[in-house]
C-alpha positions in Angstrom: 94.2 107.0 132.7 95.3 103.3 133.1 97.4 101.9 130.3 96.4 98.9 128.3 99.0 96.8 130.0 97.8 97.6 133.5 94.3 96.6 132.8 95.3 93.3 131.3 94.9 94.1 127.6 97.5 93.0 125.1 99.8 95.8 123.9 99.0 97.3 120.5 100.4 95.5 117.6 103.6 96.9 116.1 103.4 98.5 112.7 105.4 95.6 111.2 103.0 93.1 112.8 100.1 94.9 111.2 101.8 95.1 107.9 102.5 91.3 107.9 99.0 90.6 109.0 97.6 92.7 106.2 99.9 91.0 103.7 98.8 87.6 104.9 95.1 88.6 104.6 95.6 90.0 101.2 97.5 86.9 100.0 94.7 84.7 101.2 92.1 87.0 99.5 94.3 87.0 96.3 94.4 83.2 96.3 90.6 83.0 96.6 90.0 85.6 93.8 92.4 83.8 91.5 90.7 80.6 92.2 87.4 82.2 91.4 88.8 83.6 88.2 90.0 80.2 87.1 86.7 78.7 87.9 85.0 81.5 86.0 87.1 81.0 82.9 86.4 77.3 83.0 82.6 78.0 83.5 82.6 79.8 80.2 83.0 76.6 78.4 79.5 75.6 79.5 78.1 78.8 78.2 78.0 80.6 81.6 78.7 84.3 81.3 81.1 84.4 84.2 83.9 86.9 84.9 83.3 89.4 82.2 86.4 91.4 81.5 85.0 94.8 81.1 81.6 94.5 82.8 80.4 94.6 86.4 80.9 90.9 86.9 84.7 91.5 86.9 86.4 89.2 89.4 89.1 91.6 90.4 88.3 95.3 91.0 90.5 97.8 89.3 93.1 99.8 91.3 93.0 97.8 94.5 95.8 96.0 96.3 94.5 92.8 94.8 94.7 94.3 91.3 98.3 95.5 91.8 99.3 92.1 93.2 97.7 90.4 90.2 99.6 92.7 87.8 102.8 91.9 89.7 102.2 88.2 89.2 101.6 88.8 85.5 104.9 90.6 85.4 106.7 87.7 87.0 105.2 85.2 84.5 105.7 87.4 81.4 109.2 88.9 82.2 110.9 86.0 84.0 109.8 83.3 81.6 110.4 85.3 78.4 113.9 86.3 79.5 114.7 82.7 80.4 113.5 81.6 76.9 115.9 83.9 75.1 118.9 83.2 77.4 121.0 81.7 74.4 120.4 84.9 72.4 121.3 87.1 75.3 124.4 85.0 76.0 125.7 85.4 72.4 124.9 89.1 72.5 126.8 89.7 75.7 129.9 87.8 74.4 129.9 89.7 71.1 129.8 93.0 73.1 132.7 92.2 75.5 135.0 90.2 73.1 134.4 91.4 69.5 137.6 89.8 68.2 136.6 86.3 69.2 132.8 86.6 68.5 132.8 88.5 65.2 129.2 88.0 64.1 126.1 86.1 65.0 126.8 82.8 63.1 130.5 82.6 64.2 129.5 83.4 67.8 127.0 80.6 67.9 129.6 78.3 66.3 132.4 79.2 68.7 130.2 78.8 71.8 128.8 75.4 70.6 132.4 74.1 69.9 133.8 75.3 73.2 130.9 74.8 75.6 128.4 72.5 74.0 124.6 73.0 74.1 124.6 73.4 77.8 126.8 76.5 77.5 123.9 78.4 75.8 122.0 78.5 79.1 124.8 79.8 81.4 123.4 82.2 83.9 119.9 81.0 83.5 119.2 81.0 87.3 120.3 84.6 87.7 118.2 85.5 84.6 115.1 83.9 85.9 115.3 85.2 89.4 116.4 88.7 88.5 113.9 89.3 85.7 111.1 87.7 87.6 111.7 90.2 90.4 112.1 93.0 87.9 108.8 92.1 86.1 106.9 92.0 89.4 108.0 95.5 90.3 107.9 96.9 86.8 104.4 95.9 85.9 102.9 96.1 89.4 104.3 99.5 90.3 103.7 100.8 86.8 100.0 100.3 87.2 100.2 101.8 90.7 102.1 104.9 89.7 100.0 105.4 86.5 96.9 105.6 88.7 98.8 107.8 91.3 100.0 110.3 88.8 96.7 110.4 87.0 95.0 111.3 90.3 97.6 114.0 90.8 97.0 115.5 87.4 93.2 115.3 87.8 90.5 114.2 85.3 90.8 117.5 83.4 94.5 117.2 82.7 95.2 113.4 82.7 94.2 112.8 79.1 96.4 115.4 77.5 99.3 114.7 79.9 99.0 110.9 79.4 102.4 110.6 77.6 104.1 112.3 80.5 102.2 110.1 82.9 103.3 107.0 81.1 107.0 108.2 81.2 106.9 109.1 84.9 105.1 106.0 86.0 107.4 103.6 84.1 110.5 105.4 85.3 109.3 105.3 88.9 108.5 101.6 88.6 111.8 100.7 86.9 113.9 102.4 89.6 112.3 100.1 92.2 112.7 97.1 89.8 116.4 97.9 89.4 117.0 97.3 93.1 115.9 93.7 92.6 117.4 93.2 89.1 120.9 94.7 89.3 122.6 92.2 91.6 121.2 89.3 89.5 122.3 91.1 86.2 125.8 91.6 87.5 126.1 87.9 88.3 124.5 86.9 85.0 126.9 88.9 82.8 130.0 87.6 84.7 128.9 84.0 84.6 128.2 84.4 80.9 131.3 86.3 79.8 134.1 85.3 82.3 135.0 81.6 82.0 135.6 80.1 85.4 134.1 82.9 87.3 131.2 80.9 88.8 128.8 78.2 87.8 125.5 80.0 88.6 123.8 82.5 90.8 124.3 80.5 94.0 128.1 80.8 94.0 128.4 83.9 91.8 126.6 86.4 94.0 128.6 85.5 97.2 131.8 85.7 95.2 131.1 89.3 94.0 130.0 90.4 97.5 133.1 88.9 99.1 135.7 90.1 96.6 134.4 93.4 95.3 131.7 94.6 97.6 128.0 94.6 97.4 127.0 98.2 96.8 129.3 99.2 93.9 129.3 96.1 91.8 125.8 94.6 92.5 123.6 97.6 92.9 125.3 100.6 91.4 126.6 98.5 88.5 129.9 100.4 88.5 128.5 103.8 89.1 131.9 105.2 90.1 133.3 104.1 86.8 130.5 105.1 84.4 127.6 107.5 85.0 125.1 105.9 82.6 124.8 102.9 85.0 121.8 100.7 85.3 119.9 103.2 87.4 119.8 105.6 84.4 119.9 103.1 81.5 117.1 100.7 82.6 114.6 103.4 83.6 115.2 105.3 80.3 114.8 102.0 78.4 111.6 101.2 80.2 110.2 104.7 79.8 110.6 104.4 76.0 109.1 100.9 75.9 106.0 101.6 78.0 105.3 105.0 76.5 105.8 103.7 72.9 103.6 100.6 73.7 100.8 102.7 75.1 100.9 105.1 72.2 101.2 102.5 69.5 98.3 100.4 70.9 96.1 103.4 71.2 96.8 104.4 67.6 96.1 100.9 66.4 92.7 100.8 68.1 91.9 104.4 66.9 92.9 104.1 63.3 93.4 100.5 62.3 90.7 98.5 64.2 87.2 99.3 63.0 85.5 98.8 66.3 86.1 99.7 70.0 88.6 97.7 72.0 86.1 96.2 74.4 84.2 94.8 71.3 87.2 93.1 69.8 87.9 89.5 70.3 90.5 88.4 72.8 92.9 86.9 70.2 92.7 90.3 68.3 93.5 92.2 71.5 96.5 89.9 72.2 97.7 90.3 68.6 97.6 94.1 69.0 99.5 93.8 72.3 102.2 91.7 70.7 102.5 94.0 67.7 102.7 97.1 69.9 105.3 95.5 72.2 107.4 94.3 69.2 107.4 97.7 67.5 108.2 99.5 70.8 111.0 96.9 71.5 112.6 97.4 68.1 112.5 101.2 68.5 114.0 101.2 72.0 116.6 98.6 71.2 118.1 100.8 68.5 118.2 103.9 70.7 119.5 102.3 73.8 122.0 99.9 72.2 125.2 102.1 72.9 124.3 102.1 76.6 123.8 98.4 76.6 127.2 97.9 75.0 128.8 100.1 77.6 127.1 98.3 80.5 128.2 94.9 79.3 131.8 96.0 78.6 132.3 97.8 81.9 130.7 95.0 84.0 133.1 92.6 82.4 136.3 94.6 82.3 137.5 95.3 85.9 138.7 98.9 86.3 137.7 100.0 82.8 136.4 103.4 82.1 134.0 104.8 79.4 137.1 106.0 77.4 138.4 102.4 77.5 135.1 101.1 76.2 135.0 103.6 73.3 138.7 102.9 72.5 138.2 99.1 72.4 134.8 99.0 70.6 135.1 102.1 68.5 132.3 104.5 67.9 130.9 102.4 65.1 131.2 99.2 67.2 129.6 101.0 70.1 126.4 101.7 68.1 126.4 98.5 65.9 128.1 95.7 67.7 125.4 93.1 68.4 122.7 95.4 67.2 120.8 93.1 64.8 120.7 90.3 67.4 119.5 92.8 70.0 116.8 94.1 67.8 115.5 90.6 67.2 115.9 89.7 70.8 114.4 92.8 72.4 111.6 93.2 69.8 110.5 89.6 70.3 111.0 89.7 74.0 109.0 92.9 74.5 106.2 91.7 72.2 106.0 88.4 74.0 106.1 90.1 77.4 103.1 92.3 76.7 101.2 89.4 75.0 101.9 87.1 78.0 101.0 89.8 80.5 97.8 90.6 78.8 96.9 87.0 78.3 97.3 86.5 82.1 95.1 89.6 82.7 92.4 88.2 80.4 92.7 84.9 82.2 91.9 86.4 85.6 89.2 88.7 84.2 91.0 92.1 83.7 91.1 94.3 80.6 94.2 94.2 78.4 96.8 97.0 78.5 96.8 100.2 76.4 94.2 101.5 74.1 91.5 104.1 74.3 89.4 102.2 76.9 92.1 102.1 79.6 95.3 104.1 80.3 94.7 107.3 82.2 90.9 107.2 82.0 90.9 104.1 84.1 92.0 106.2 87.1 88.6 107.9 87.2 85.7 105.4 87.6 83.0 107.9 86.6 84.8 108.8 83.4 85.4 105.1 82.7 81.8 104.2 83.1 80.7 107.0 80.8 83.3 105.9 78.3 82.1 102.3 78.4 78.5 103.5 77.8 79.6 105.6 74.8 81.4 102.5 73.3 
């Protein structure tokens, strides 16, 4: 049989070519759908029932590549922008963790930084923060929705409901491992720019300096794994697992016990308020539990050659659990609540249901069950 080349046909496209072509087609389709969503939201002002969130006129179909791409964009907007907004708080927290003798408490830390660096000093590392957490948010939220659907399908419709907490934990951990690959180099640069005077001005000169002087794998990706086992690839997934599972559980309990009507009958401002409250409570809970690991990550990333024993000896056990904790509770609680509220606001804007609650979660993985649930509501 003659080959395709011999008969004058072009050779088959390489897999990479097909992948790039598919990505381009999906990007074009995504732009058109988002444009339709924007027009639909604007059309509502004239009384047109366009782009209903929970109904059949939904602009973006659930659990499609377009849906996951939309969730990824929502993650970029919610995570990147919120972390950028709290850069001053994060900067003070990191300095209190790595130099407790100089930055004794929150008021004095702000005063010392203002005196030494001026107002501009409170936004050191902003570029690494924005880039790193935008990439993390895209992977975290996009892949969380993907893995939640995937693990729900594996569990099956009979088991997904009672295994939903395990599904939340597994999906969020899987998504965060991927998100860490994008975040960790930026986080390493951010901490050093913020806590080591004269190290670098920003991401542009900080990242090449780390790669050239200390290597890329150990210090950027593994975050000092050879020095300290609880590195970012164990700390961040565990932190995200708690945040996502707590959020889903809290929001479901609110809609089940505190709100007198089904979620899809609640107003959009009420749904966003529930999302913010659920995110805030989950953030406070997780901040308190994961704070010792956060102290260790900051200390070991700043002190070259330090070990876990050095961190405990310098900070002390009490300092390890409490140093910077009030500020971190305020920061992480507000940050997590704002992230979920911004993420769900974007989902509402493009015509998708908000996160959490009895009308979504694992049941959304099975269209027949979801339709029946909506009819019951």
